RODO-2510 file (C-alpha; in nm, 4 decimals, decimal comma):
residues 290
     n   res          X          Y          Z
     1     x    10,3751    13,7000    13,9926
     2     x    10,4722    13,6122    13,6275
     3     x    10,2049    13,6858    13,3627
     4     x    10,0888    13,3937    13,1483
     5     x    10,2087    13,3894    12,7885
     6     x     9,9455    13,4899    12,5353
     7     x     9,8036    13,2035    12,3460
     8     x     9,8070    13,2028    11,9630
     9     x     9,4745    13,3189    11,8250
    10     x     9,4204    13,2423    11,4548
    11     x     9,1762    13,5258    11,4324
    12     x     9,4262    13,7772    11,5569
    13     x     9,5512    14,0266    11,2865
    14     x     9,9071    14,0230    11,4199
    15     x    10,0198    13,7074    11,2335
    16     x     9,8827    13,8034    10,8895
    17     x    10,0420    14,1480    10,9245
    18     x    10,3796    13,9833    10,9992
    19     x    10,3509    13,7496    10,6956
    20     x    10,2524    14,0534    10,4808
    21     x    10,5611    14,2370    10,5977
    22     x    10,7829    13,9433    10,5158
    23     x    10,6327    13,9268    10,1643
    24     x    10,7005    14,2964    10,1175
    25     x    11,0675    14,2707    10,2085
    26     x    11,0999    13,9524    10,0023
    27     x    10,9708    14,1427     9,7003
    28     x    11,2119    14,4313     9,7583
    29     x    11,5051    14,1898     9,7917
    30     x    11,4148    14,0102     9,4641
    31     x    11,3763    14,3459     9,2848
    32     x    11,7184    14,4572     9,4004
    33     x    11,8816    14,1312     9,2865
    34     x    11,7000    14,1419     8,9452
    35     x    11,7937    14,5099     8,8938
    36     x    12,1523    14,4346     8,9811
    37     x    12,1687    14,1523     8,7242
    38     x    12,0086    14,3752     8,4571
    39     x    12,2624    14,6554     8,5276
    40     x    12,5485    14,4107     8,5097
    41     x    12,4286    14,2784     8,1727
    42     x    12,3893    14,6316     8,0386
    43     x    12,7407    14,7196     8,1634
    44     x    12,8912    14,4248     7,9766
    45     x    12,6922    14,4977     7,6623
    46     x    12,8016    14,8601     7,6356
    47     x    13,0852    14,9374     7,3946
    48     x    13,4233    14,9831     7,5614
    49     x    13,4917    15,3379     7,6742
    50     x    13,1260    15,4490     7,7079
    51     x    13,1254    15,4551     8,0889
    52     x    13,4988    15,4881     8,1668
    53     x    13,7931    15,6174     7,9589
    54     x    13,9953    15,3424     7,7950
    55     x    14,3696    15,3354     7,8424
    56     x    14,4564    15,2459     7,4858
    57     x    14,8314    15,2792     7,5456
    58     x    14,8353    14,9308     7,6982
    59     x    14,7702    14,7891     7,3513
    60     x    15,0628    14,9791     7,1956
    61     x    15,4317    14,8997     7,2383
    62     x    15,6321    15,2266     7,2932
    63     x    15,9502    15,2391     7,0871
    64     x    16,1902    15,4829     6,9223
    65     x    16,3241    15,4565     6,5708
    66     x    16,6626    15,5949     6,4723
    67     x    16,7445    15,6942     6,1186
    68     x    17,0030    15,8991     5,9301
    69     x    16,8931    16,1888     5,7141
    70     x    17,0458    16,3025     5,3842
    71     x    17,2941    16,5253     5,5729
    72     x    17,4196    16,2383     5,7849
    73     x    17,2430    16,3509     6,0983
    74     x    17,0828    16,0938     6,3268
    75     x    16,7123    16,1357     6,3865
    76     x    16,4947    15,9797     6,6544
    77     x    16,1257    15,9147     6,5970
    78     x    15,9058    15,8013     6,8902
    79     x    15,6361    15,5597     6,7755
    80     x    15,3765    15,3205     6,8968
    81     x    15,2883    14,9803     6,7447
    82     x    14,9735    14,7804     6,8065
    83     x    14,9604    14,4116     6,7043
    84     x    14,6436    14,2265     6,6099
    85     x    14,4647    14,0572     6,8964
    86     x    14,4539    13,7314     6,6973
    87     x    14,7238    13,4884     6,5935
    88     x    14,7803    13,3015     6,2708
    89     x    14,7453    13,4360     5,9213
    90     x    14,8506    13,7713     5,7702
    91     x    14,7229    14,1106     5,8841
    92     x    14,7230    14,4565     5,7289
    93     x    14,9342    14,7449     5,8527
    94     x    14,7724    15,0814     5,9160
    95     x    15,0094    15,3794     5,9305
    96     x    14,8519    15,6823     6,1044
    97     x    14,9916    16,0333     6,0877
    98     x    14,8614    16,2734     6,3600
    99     x    14,7965    16,6431     6,3296
   100     x    14,9985    16,9390     6,4572
   101     x    14,8209    16,9351     6,7974
   102     x    14,9677    16,5969     6,8809
   103     x    15,3337    16,6898     6,8080
   104     x    15,5830    16,6331     7,0870
   105     x    15,8072    16,3689     7,2429
   106     x    15,5832    16,1983     7,5029
   107     x    15,5136    15,9087     7,2573
   108     x    15,1521    15,9079     7,3769
   109     x    14,9521    16,2019     7,2400
   110     x    14,9612    16,0660     6,8871
   111     x    14,7262    15,7869     6,9998
   112     x    14,4254    16,0230     6,9860
   113     x    14,1514    15,9691     6,7317
   114     x    14,1991    15,6696     6,5001
   115     x    14,4555    15,4808     6,7162
   116     x    14,2223    15,5218     7,0129
   117     x    13,9328    15,3966     6,8131
   118     x    14,1164    15,0994     6,6665
   119     x    14,2240    14,9815     7,0125
   120     x    13,8678    14,9250     7,1339
   121     x    13,7458    14,5658     7,1720
   122     x    13,4972    14,6088     6,8933
   123     x    13,7564    14,7397     6,6402
   124     x    14,0199    14,4863     6,7404
   125     x    13,7710    14,2157     6,6611
   126     x    13,6286    14,3755     6,3453
   127     x    13,9590    14,5052     6,2062
   128     x    14,2471    14,2913     6,3307
   129     x    14,5638    14,4689     6,2184
   130     x    14,8960    14,6209     6,3018
   131     x    14,8773    14,9947     6,3613
   132     x    15,1874    15,2102     6,3421
   133     x    15,1632    15,5598     6,4945
   134     x    15,4851    15,7654     6,4813
   135     x    15,5077    16,1035     6,6604
   136     x    15,6341    16,4178     6,4956
   137     x    15,8574    16,6543     6,6941
   138     x    15,7337    16,9853     6,8302
   139     x    15,8906    17,2021     6,5614
   140     x    15,8674    16,9572     6,2762
   141     x    15,6028    16,8476     6,0197
   142     x    15,5233    16,5355     5,8211
   143     x    15,5682    16,7241     5,5010
   144     x    15,9373    16,7853     5,5577
   145     x    16,1893    16,5692     5,3683
   146     x    16,3548    16,4392     5,6800
   147     x    16,0239    16,3242     5,8369
   148     x    15,8983    16,1627     5,5220
   149     x    16,2211    15,9709     5,4836
   150     x    16,2000    15,8638     5,8451
   151     x    15,8398    15,7394     5,8167
   152     x    15,9234    15,5359     5,5071
   153     x    16,2293    15,3840     5,6783
   154     x    16,0173    15,3067     5,9882
   155     x    15,7457    15,1370     5,7747
   156     x    16,0085    14,9282     5,5888
   157     x    16,1781    14,8277     5,9164
   158     x    15,8412    14,7277     6,0606
   159     x    15,7756    14,5075     5,7606
   160     x    16,1074    14,3308     5,8211
   161     x    16,0407    14,2896     6,1962
   162     x    15,6837    14,1693     6,1628
   163     x    15,6590    13,8757     5,9186
   164     x    15,2812    13,8388     5,9635
   165     x    15,2096    14,1775     5,8063
   166     x    15,0342    14,1396     5,4719
   167     x    15,2618    14,3347     5,2273
   168     x    14,9715    14,3700     4,9916
   169     x    14,7594    14,5568     5,2459
   170     x    14,9491    14,8590     5,3803
   171     x    14,7216    15,1491     5,4464
   172     x    14,8192    15,5129     5,5044
   173     x    14,5906    15,7725     5,6660
   174     x    14,6295    16,0897     5,8650
   175     x    14,4540    16,4121     5,9768
   176     x    14,5290    16,7805     5,9205
   177     x    14,9119    16,8090     5,9102
   178     x    14,9076    16,4298     5,8913
   179     x    14,6612    16,4435     5,6051
   180     x    14,9014    16,6654     5,4110
   181     x    15,1807    16,4196     5,4921
   182     x    14,9655    16,1368     5,3550
   183     x    14,9329    16,3110     5,0194
   184     x    15,3087    16,3649     4,9947
   185     x    15,4126    16,0180     5,1162
   186     x    15,1689    15,8582     4,8712
   187     x    15,3348    16,0543     4,5897
   188     x    15,6746    15,9600     4,7126
   189     x    15,5994    15,5912     4,7455
   190     x    15,2900    15,4793     4,5473
   191     x    15,4441    15,1317     4,5373
   192     x    15,4449    15,0993     4,9160
   193     x    15,0914    15,1979     5,0140
   194     x    14,7914    14,9878     4,9058
   195     x    14,5341    15,2646     4,9807
   196     x    14,5485    15,6095     5,1352
   197     x    14,2912    15,8143     5,3288
   198     x    14,3985    16,1795     5,3629
   199     x    14,1643    16,3658     5,6016
   200     x    14,1516    16,7543     5,5872
   201     x    14,5013    16,7687     5,4304
   202     x    14,6663    16,9625     5,1502
   203     x    14,8498    16,8117     4,8521
   204     x    15,0239    16,9296     4,5398
   205     x    14,8044    16,8911     4,2249
   206     x    15,1144    16,9007     4,0014
   207     x    15,2146    16,5579     4,1429
   208     x    14,8756    16,4001     4,0794
   209     x    15,0053    16,1706     3,8041
   210     x    15,1943    15,9613     4,0592
   211     x    14,8622    15,8763     4,2347
   212     x    14,6565    15,7579     3,9363
   213     x    14,6858    15,3920     4,0309
   214     x    14,6563    15,4384     4,4059
   215     x    14,3160    15,3758     4,5697
   216     x    14,2290    15,7030     4,7477
   217     x    13,9414    15,8223     4,9617
   218     x    13,9870    16,1841     5,0717
   219     x    13,7718    16,3575     5,3340
   220     x    13,7272    16,7258     5,3995
   221     x    13,4738    16,9573     5,5737
   222     x    13,3309    17,2475     5,3689
   223     x    13,3502    17,4755     5,6732
   224     x    13,7232    17,4066     5,7384
   225     x    13,8940    17,7400     5,8066
   226     x    14,2374    17,5891     5,8796
   227     x    14,2922    17,3985     5,5578
   228     x    14,0231    17,4872     5,3058
   229     x    13,8295    17,2029     5,1387
   230     x    13,9448    17,3333     4,8037
   231     x    14,2875    17,1770     4,8813
   232     x    14,1456    16,8295     4,8705
   233     x    13,9084    16,9128     4,5849
   234     x    14,1929    17,0358     4,3656
   235     x    14,3911    16,7162     4,4362
   236     x    14,0947    16,4915     4,3483
   237     x    14,0229    16,6785     4,0268
   238     x    14,3883    16,6693     3,9249
   239     x    14,4044    16,2919     3,9810
   240     x    14,0833    16,2426     3,7842
   241     x    14,2190    16,4534     3,4953
   242     x    14,5147    16,2151     3,4764
   243     x    14,2842    15,9132     3,4535
   244     x    14,2590    15,8103     3,8188
   245     x    13,9400    15,7263     4,0123
   246     x    13,9760    15,8669     4,3608
   247     x    13,6861    15,8930     4,6088
   248     x    13,6035    16,2191     4,7862
   249     x    13,3668    16,2935     5,0743
   250     x    13,3010    16,6647     5,1204
   251     x    13,1216    16,7012     5,4545
   252     x    12,8767    16,9887     5,4415
   253     x    12,9045    17,2358     5,7292
   254     x    13,1822    17,0388     5,9030
   255     x    13,4873    17,2294     6,0230
   256     x    13,8513    17,1238     6,0552
   257     x    13,7693    16,8301     6,2784
   258     x    13,6323    16,6217     5,9933
   259     x    13,8185    16,3175     6,1245
   260     x    13,5363    16,2709     6,3770
   261     x    13,3035    16,1779     6,0907
   262     x    13,5613    16,0303     5,8597
   263     x    13,6476    15,7375     6,0840
   264     x    13,2962    15,6557     6,1950
   265     x    13,2011    15,3013     6,0992
   266     x    12,8730    15,4231     5,9492
   267     x    13,0605    15,6159     5,6763
   268     x    13,2230    15,3024     5,5453
   269     x    13,5660    15,4465     5,4945
   270     x    13,7490    15,2060     5,7257
   271     x    13,5585    14,9124     5,5738
   272     x    13,6573    15,0323     5,2287
   273     x    14,0199    15,0723     5,3292
   274     x    14,0400    14,7253     5,4741
   275     x    13,8969    14,5776     5,1546
   276     x    14,1820    14,7149     4,9417
   277     x    14,4519    14,4728     4,8461
   278     x    14,6975    14,4221     4,5629
   279     x    14,9457    14,1783     4,4227
   280     x    15,2976    14,2847     4,4991
   281     x    15,5229    14,4473     4,2371
   282     x    15,2321    14,5649     4,0209
   283     x    15,2390    14,9296     4,1174
   284     x    15,4504    15,1961     3,9610
   285     x    15,7995    15,2108     4,1101
   286     x    15,9055    15,5133     4,3110
   287     x    16,1775    15,5940     4,0565
   288     x    15,9350    15,6184     3,7657
   289     x    15,6967    15,8212     3,9769
   290     x    15,9372    16,0992     4,0420
***
């Protein structure tokens, strides 16, 4: 015989317990949704590259530049070029020379350090520019005559190909072997580069006169055992003795990897570099500088 269904009793504890359980699960659901929204907002607010590596190569066109050296031999220089993420107006050109650890022919390794940094969303918004990053061959160096001539020819060709580059704002910087190349290229063409930032590089103090009118900010770590800080110090003192006014940051206790500090926004070097500009045809010509 079927049992009668139990009647609802308002005084029974079953119903309040059910409602309490529903409220509990409702609270958990709301907490999960809110936490998910907060995490999403934090994710979007974090600087690019904090959580996941950024593939900066997608911002750089991969190309190869062919030039003829003084002996009539054809040279091929792999390089990358990033364009500003904006349109309209004129934009500066940053030329970056990598160190010996990035030599090769893959046309990719030279994007470490500054090119990597300048390709982030923050930097592309704050410092819209063209960035040119050539790659030096495995058994070569930026201080060699052939490579210097190739870099200058590449810069001049880029100026012809990209009419929106501001010819009065061409910046040259590099690290280690590239820092040494910066010193020599600046001596070779003080008329071409608006400002130079050699990082942990070595120059020739006897050529300091050619750099008197060039805005310079050199950086070196006092604990550098690869290229001693005295190399930069001697260059700065030689330029000052000729009447120049270069800037020099000597990083106490920092080793050879002084580029990690040099390019940090908080140090103001990139801001300073992007503020430098000049009217064309007012700098000493390369012929008179030699």
